[in-house]
C-alpha positions in Angstrom: 5.1 20.2 8.1 2.1 18.3 6.8 2.7 14.6 6.1 2.1 12.8 2.8 -0.3 9.9 3.8 -0.1 6.6 2.0 -2.6 3.9 2.8 -1.9 0.3 1.9 -5.3 -1.4 1.3 -6.4 -4.8 0.2 -9.3 -6.9 1.4 -7.5 -10.2 0.7 -4.9 -11.3 3.3 -1.5 -12.7 2.5 -0.5 -10.1 0.0 2.3 -8.6 2.1 0.7 -5.3 3.2 2.8 -5.1 6.4 6.0 -6.1 4.5 5.4 -3.4 2.0 4.6 -0.7 4.7 7.6 -1.5 6.8 10.1 -1.8 4.0 8.9 1.3 2.2 9.1 3.1 5.5 12.7 2.0 5.9 13.5 3.4 2.5 12.0 6.7 3.3 13.9 7.0 6.6 17.1 6.2 4.7 16.3 9.0 2.3 16.0 11.5 5.2 12.3 11.6 5.8 10.6 11.6 9.2 8.3 8.6 9.0 5.4 7.1 10.9 3.9 3.7 10.3 0.3 3.5 11.5 -0.7 -0.1 12.3 -4.5 0.1 11.8 -4.9 -3.7 11.6 -6.2 -5.3 14.9 -3.8 -8.2 14.1 -1.0 -5.8 14.9 1.6 -7.2 12.4 3.5 -3.9 12.1 3.7 -3.5 15.8 4.9 -7.1 16.2 7.5 -6.4 13.5 8.9 -3.3 15.3 8.8 -5.1 18.7 11.2 -7.8 17.3 14.0 -5.2 17.0 16.9 -5.9 19.3 17.4 -3.6 22.3 19.4 -0.6 21.2 18.6 -0.9 17.5 14.9 0.1 17.1 13.0 -0.1 13.9 14.0 3.0 11.8 10.5 4.5 11.6 8.2 5.1 14.5 5.3 2.6 14.6 2.0 3.4 16.3 -1.0 1.1 16.8 -4.2 2.9 16.0 -6.6 0.1 15.0 -8.8 1.0 18.0 -9.6 4.4 16.3 -11.9 2.6 13.8 -14.1 5.2 12.0 -12.2 8.0 13.7 -8.8 7.0 12.3 -8.8 9.9 9.8 -9.0 12.4 12.6 -6.0 11.0 14.3 -4.1 10.9 11.0 -4.9 14.6 10.6 -3.4 15.3 14.0 -0.3 13.2 13.5 0.3 14.7 10.0 1.8 17.8 11.7 4.7 15.9 13.1 5.9 13.7 10.2 6.9 14.0 6.5 5.3 10.7 5.5 2.7 8.4 7.2 2.2 4.9 5.9 -1.0 3.2 7.1 -1.2 -0.6 7.3 -4.9 -1.5 7.1 -6.8 -4.8 7.9 -7.6 -7.3 5.2 -11.4 -6.7 5.3 -13.2 -4.5 2.8 -16.0 -3.7 5.3 -13.6 -2.8 8.1 -13.9 0.8 9.2 -10.1 1.5 9.2 -9.4 1.4 5.4 -12.4 3.6 4.7 -11.4 6.1 7.4 -7.7 6.1 6.4 -8.5 6.7 2.7 -10.5 9.9 3.6 -7.2 11.5 4.7 -4.8 9.8 2.3 -2.9 11.3 -0.6 -2.3 7.8 -2.1 -3.8 4.4 -2.0 -1.5 1.5 -2.7 -3.3 -1.8 -3.6 -1.0 -4.8 -3.4 -2.1 -8.0 -5.1 -0.6 -11.2 -6.2 -0.6 -12.1 -9.9 -3.4 -14.7 -9.6 -7.0 -14.6 -11.0 -8.4 -14.9 -7.4 -6.5 -11.9 -6.3 -7.6 -9.9 -9.3 -11.2 -10.7 -8.7 -11.0 -9.9 -5.0 -9.4 -6.6 -5.8 -12.5 -5.3 -7.4 -14.1 -4.8 -3.9 -11.1 -2.7 -3.0 -11.3 -0.7 -6.2 -14.9 0.0 -5.4 -13.9 1.4 -2.0 -11.2 3.6 -3.6 -13.7 4.9 -6.2 -16.3 5.6 -3.5 -13.8 7.5 -1.2 -12.5 9.4 -4.2 -15.9 11.1 -4.5 -15.2 12.6 -1.1 -11.4 12.9 -1.1 -11.0 14.3 -4.6 -7.2 14.5 -4.4 -6.8 10.8 -3.8 -4.5 9.0 -6.2 -4.0 5.2 -6.5 -1.9 2.5 -8.0 -1.9 -1.3 -7.9 1.3 -3.0 -6.7 2.1 -6.6 -7.7 3.4 -8.5 -4.6 5.1 -11.8 -4.1 6.0 -11.7 -7.8 7.4 -14.8 -9.5 8.1 -13.9 -13.1 8.6 -17.5 -14.0 4.9 -18.2 -13.8 2.9 -17.8 -17.0 -0.3 -17.1 -15.0 1.3 -14.1 -13.5 2.0 -12.6 -16.9 -1.6 -13.3 -18.0 -3.0 -11.5 -14.9 -0.6 -8.6 -15.5 -2.1 -8.2 -19.0 -5.7 -8.4 -17.6 -4.8 -5.4 -15.3 -5.1 -3.1 -18.3 -8.9 -3.4 -17.9 -8.9 -3.0 -14.1 -9.0 0.8 -14.2 -6.3 1.6 -11.6 -2.8 1.6 -13.1 0.1 -0.4 -11.7 3.3 0.8 -10.1 6.8 -0.5 -10.5 8.8 -2.3 -9.3 6.7 -5.2 -8.0 7.7 -6.9 -4.7 9.3 -10.2 -5.4 9.0 -13.3 -3.2 12.2 -13.4 -1.2 13.2 -15.1 2.0 15.2 -12.0 3.0 12.0 -10.1 3.5 10.8 -12.7 6.0 14.1 -12.5 7.8 13.7 -8.7 8.1 10.5 -9.2 10.0 12.2 -11.8 12.3 14.9 -9.3 13.2 12.6 -6.3 13.5 14.3 -4.3 10.7 13.9 -3.5 7.1 15.6 -4.7 4.0 17.4 -1.4 3.3 19.1 -1.7 6.7 19.7 -5.5 6.8 20.9 -5.9 3.2 21.5 -2.4 1.8 23.3 -3.6 -1.3 20.7 -6.2 -2.3 18.4 -6.0 -5.3 15.4 -6.2 -2.9 16.6 -3.1 -1.0 17.0 -1.2 -4.3 13.6 -2.3 -5.4 12.1 -0.8 -2.2 14.0 2.4 -2.7 12.7 2.6 -6.2 9.2 1.8 -5.1 9.3 4.5 -2.4 10.6 7.1 -4.9 8.0 6.1 -7.5 5.1 6.5 -5.0 6.1 10.1 -4.4 6.5 10.6 -8.2 3.0 9.3 -8.9 1.5 11.4 -6.1 3.1 14.5 -7.7 2.2 13.6 -11.3 -0.8 11.2 -11.6 -4.4 12.4 -12.2 -6.7 11.9 -9.2 -8.9 8.9 -9.1 -12.0 11.0 -9.4 -10.9 12.2 -12.8 -11.0 8.7 -14.4 -13.8 6.9 -12.6 -16.4 7.7 -15.2 -14.1 6.6 -18.0 -13.4 3.3 -16.4 -17.1 2.5 -15.5 -18.3 3.6 -19.0 -15.7 1.3 -20.7 -16.8 -1.6 -18.5 -20.5 -1.0 -19.3 -19.7 -0.8 -23.0 -17.8 -4.0 -22.9 -20.6 -5.8 -21.0 -23.1 -4.7 -23.5 -20.9 -5.9 -26.3 -20.7 -9.3 -24.7 -24.5 -9.4 -24.2 
């Protein structure tokens, strides 16, 4: 058994990386996979989430704190991959932190959550640059952008969604909506698929988990479209000049 490794990376805080990791993990456990969540963020949000679970009802997936591994995180992921079907890595919100870079070296898939705001879009270019850089080494790496804390009532969100066509990394559906129930899942140390299994939020995470595996199987690796993306940006900038 060699695990599929999914790293959730974004330099901007507040986009819900831990919420995504923990709830996607819960969806995979429900589907029958053996799952490890690696908390690679020194803030330890995933560890705190799991620790909030009541005695006798642990969080569905195993959660391990490995932020201290730093630049050696990929070596530990390689070791752990023999014991799990899926590993999700929750990384710190710093583009220059060693953990995201190290995790991506061993990852099959990079998931880049971002809110539908111009600020989030602009800040995501640093994360895109990191994904493009690591793809030169990890040639099998695939990536998608996930809209988080989505409020479809806001016009600005729809405009940012349109602008994503020029970002270079495609999006994945469904986006993660802003819901109080996801905060409650954290408070109770569980996941939405366990707490409210019949809710739309639970089904969204099931669909997201399934779509991640689908994109891993079917998408072209990042390395294959980097040149197209950068050439198109250069051409556009020359046209403006």
